[in-house]
N, C-alpha and C positions, 0 to 999 in steps of 0.2 A: 546082418545084423552087427553093432559093434559088442564087443566083448564087455565085461563086466568091469575090468582092470582099466578097459579104454572110457568108459563112461565115467568111472569113477576118477579118472584123471581130469577128465573134462570138468566135473564136477568141482575139482580143485581150483579150477580156474575162477571160480566165484571168491576167489581170496578168503576162504573158509566162511563165506555167507550162507552157503548152503548146505552146510554138514549138518547131521542129522542131531538133533537135540535130545536123542533117547535117553543117553545116561542120565541126564536132570531132569528130564520128563518122567522117566521111570522111578527116581528119586522121590518128585514131587507125587506120583500116584501112591506110590508106595506108603508116604506118610499120611496121605488122605483116604488110605484102605481101598485103593481105586486100582481095577486089573489094569497092568500095561504090559501084558505079555509081548504084544507086539513092536513094544518100544525098543527093545536091544535085541531079542534073540532070533530075528528072522531073518536080520539083514546079512549081508553077505560081508566077508572079513573086508572087504576094500571099504564099503560104507562105515563099518566099526572104527578102523583107524581114522575117517573124518570125523568120527563124534568125540573125540577125546580134545577135540581143540575148544568145545564146549560154546562154538557160535550159533546162532540163529540166523535167517534170512528175514530181516524186517523189512517187506516193502510197502513204501507210502502210494497206496492206489491213488493215481490221479493228482498225485502231491500231496494227498491227505484228504479228500473231498468233505468228510466229516466234520473238517475242521477248518478249512480254508475254502475260497473260491477254486473250483477244480481245474485243474492243469494251468493255473496260472503260476508265473514266475513268482510271486510271492510265497504261495503255497511250497515251491519245490525249496525255494530259500528258507521257508519256515521248518521246512522237513530239515532241510542242512543243520540248522541251528539246532533243532530238537536231537538229531542224530539218529539216522535210518541206516539200514544197511543200502537200500536199493530205490532208486526213484522210478517208480513205474509209470509209464506216460502213454497215450494212445498217438498215432500219426494218420494224417489224410494228405491228398496230394491235391492242389489249389489247378485250377486252369491252366495258370502259367508256369507248374511245376514246380512250385515251392512245398516244402514239407513242415506243414503245421501240426502243432502239439494239440489235438482237440480230440473228444470222443465221437462226436455224432457225426453221420454222413451228410445230415442238414442242420441247418442254422435253426436251432428251436428256441420260442419265444419265451420259456419260462428260464431260459439261461441267458439269452444276449438280446439287446435291442438295438434298432437301427440309430443313427446319429445323424450321419449326412454322407449324400454320395461321394465316391470316392473322386470323381471329376464331375465337374459342373455339367448337368443335362443326362447324367447316365441313365440310360433308359431303363436298366438292370435294377436301379433303387426303386423299391427297398430291397434287403436283400436277405432278412429274416424269413425262413423258409424253404430257402434255396439249396441246393445241393451245394457243398464244397467244392466239387469238381468243377463246377459250373461258375464258379468266384475265382476273380484274381487275388493274389495276396493284400494287393493295397484295397481291394472291395473289403475283404475279411478283417484287416485292420482297422477301418472304421466302425467296426462293432464294438458294443459296450457290454461285454461279458462279464461284468462285476456289479450290476444295476440292482440286483436283487437275490436275496438269500435262497437257495434251492429248495422246493418243497421236501420234507421228508427229513431234512437235515438242520434241525433245531439250533446245535451247536456250529454251526459254519458262521465264520466270519467273512464277511463279505468285502472282497477286495475292489473297491468303488473303481469304477473307470478300467476295470483289467481289459487288455486287450491280449487277444490268442497271440500266443508266442510260435517261433519256429524252434525246430528241433535243434538246430545249432545254436539258437540263445539258451537252451537247456545245460547244453555241455559247455557255454561260454560261462554262466552261472557258476556251474561248479569250478572252474579254472579261477574265477573271482572269489571263492570260498577256499581255495587250495585244498578242495575235497578230493584227494589223490586216492580215496579208497572207496569213495561212494560207487555203486554200481547203479546201471541204468537197464532198466528193461524196457524194450522199446515193442509197442505193439504195431504191427502192420495191419490195418483195420480193414474187413471186409465190408464192402459197399452192399446194402442190402439187396439179396439176391442173385449178388456179382461174384460168389467164389471161384478163382481160376480164372477170371477174365483178363482184359487187356489193362484194366484198371488196376488189378493188383499187379500185374508185371512193372509197369511204370512205378507204382509206390514203393515195390520190393527193390528195385533198382536203384530209385532214388535213394531210400533209407540206407541201403547197404553203403552206398557211396560215402555218404554222409557219417556214417558211423566210422568207416575207416581213414577217413580226412578227419575224423574229431581228436585223435590221439588217444582216445579210450575204449578201442573197439576190444581190447583185453578185457575189460570192466563193462561190457555190454551184451545182453542178451537180447535174441529177437524171437518174441512170441507170437502168434497168431491162431485166430480161430479158421483161419485158411490156412489148410496144409500145404497146400501149392505154393504159398509164400514161403513157407519155411524148405521145401524142396529148390525153390530156385534160388533162395538164401544159401543152401549148400553147395549149390552149382558155382555162385559168383565167388563165395568166400568161404570155403569149408572150415577155415580157423574160429568162426562164429559159432557161439553156444546158443542153440536151439530150444525152445519152449513149446511144446504142444499143448495149447488151452483146449479145455473140453467142455460141453454144458452138460454132460450127461449122458445117461443112454440112450434116450429118445434123439438127441441130437445128433449121436454118434449114427444112428439108425441100428442099434443092436437088433437082431431078429429079423430085419428086413432084407429082402432080396437086393443085390445088385451093390453097386459102388457108391457111397455117397460124396457128392461134389466138395463139401467141406474138407473131407479128409484126403484131399490130393487124390481122388478118385479108388482108393483103395475101398475093400469090404471089411467092415470091421469085425464080422463073423468069421473071417477067414485067421483071426487072433484071437477066437474064442470070445470075443465082446469085450476084449481087456484092453483098455487104454494103455496101459504100460508095455504090453506086448506088441501094440501095434507102433508106439512111439517108438519104442529101442529098435523093432525092425527097421524103420524108415531111418535110423541113424540119429534121431533126436536125443536130447540131451537131458531134458527135465520135462515132468508131466506138471500141469497146472490146471487141476478140475474146478468144478466149480465145490465149494466147500461142503453142500448136502450131499454129494456123491460118493464122498469118501468113506473108505472100510477100512479094517484092519487089514482085511485081505488084499486089498488095491496096495497098501504100503508095504505091505509083507512081499510082493510080486514085484513091484518097482524095485524094490531096495535088492532082491536077489538079481536083478537083470541091471544093477549100478546105475537107477535112475532115479534122483531126489524127486519128492512131491512136496509142490507148493502151492496150497490151494488158495481160491478167491471165491468172493471178497467176502471177509471174516470181521465182523463188526462187533458181536457181542462178546463180551469177555468168558462169559460160560462157553461158548463155540470155541474161543480161543485156546480155551484150558483143555477142552475136551480132544481138539486136535493135536494138541501137543504132548498130551498124555498117550495118543496113539502113534506120535513117533512122527510126524511132518516134519519137513526138512526149513520151513518156511510158511510164513504168512502175506498174502496180500491183503491191507486191510485201509478202509477210510479213516481209522483213528488210530494213527501210529504213535499217538501220546498213550493210549488206551494199551498197545500192544507192549510196548515198551516199559512200561509200569509194571505189567505181568510178568516181563522177561527178568525184571531188577528182582521182584519177589521172588522167582523162581532160581534166583542165584545164575542166571545164563549171562554170558558175555553181553555187554552193550555196545552198539555201535558208536564208533566217535562221533562228538557233535563238533559242529564247525562253526567258525566266525568268518566274517567277510574280513579279505584284507583290508588293512588300513590304510 
């Protein structure tokens, strides 16, 4: 297990992005008459030292899915113009080994529409409904993934004609904006029912290589619901910051005998059913639980271990405020404008807004 001091030092690599907002949150809670006992008093001294810079990690989920077509370069561009700490994104590997920025392991009809075959007479056309792993980059690039508004996101601006980007495109976009402080939270996606498999190995190796080649490895975190991917990343590039994703106790198989495949083969009950304890023991640097599983006890335990807590995906203002009062270190949201406004109201340090180079 890494020591508290080591974990806190790793957290500092977030360029103050994941420093605890406890002081500001505690002040707001006091003014509102709301208890915030966990906001400051239970964290380790190392975590507290980071609180003083007053920053908070505003992560734009899929580039801000609630505001723009998800994972589009336009969404990432708009997030940079708005000013976010971190661009959060997903990755999959195509049949020809290219890393695309997309959430789903199959091409969904409610997000993408076929246009034309990549080559004349392509017998695999149409592509909607196919697995990404069975398509080449050229085939993926024919898809119009900005033809309609995503159901459930009435505020989403449709980026018409959007084509799925590659991971390298997102790094290049940040360079075009001269966004030297923005961070990247890159998820290696678990293909349905295949944690720890050969697909995970191929994707993780490709992503790590791309991150190291990007020139922004010190501003990139690797997150995954497949902890085998985090373990492999640690072997390949121990300098990278690792984020353990969790969907809650049932997903971690708390109270069930045996090791959970999604947790890289560990039994969560060997760690008292604790996400923070299990992550720290594996040498991970941050935990990212589903927001409705976050408790004051989870935050206190994580901070005692020097592990920041950044929940996903928090979209309602009331939930954002509640979690900030509890002392989370950042929030992943589909609505970065909404969170930035709340941060400003609370007097928190705002991430830098960028403009493209002239």
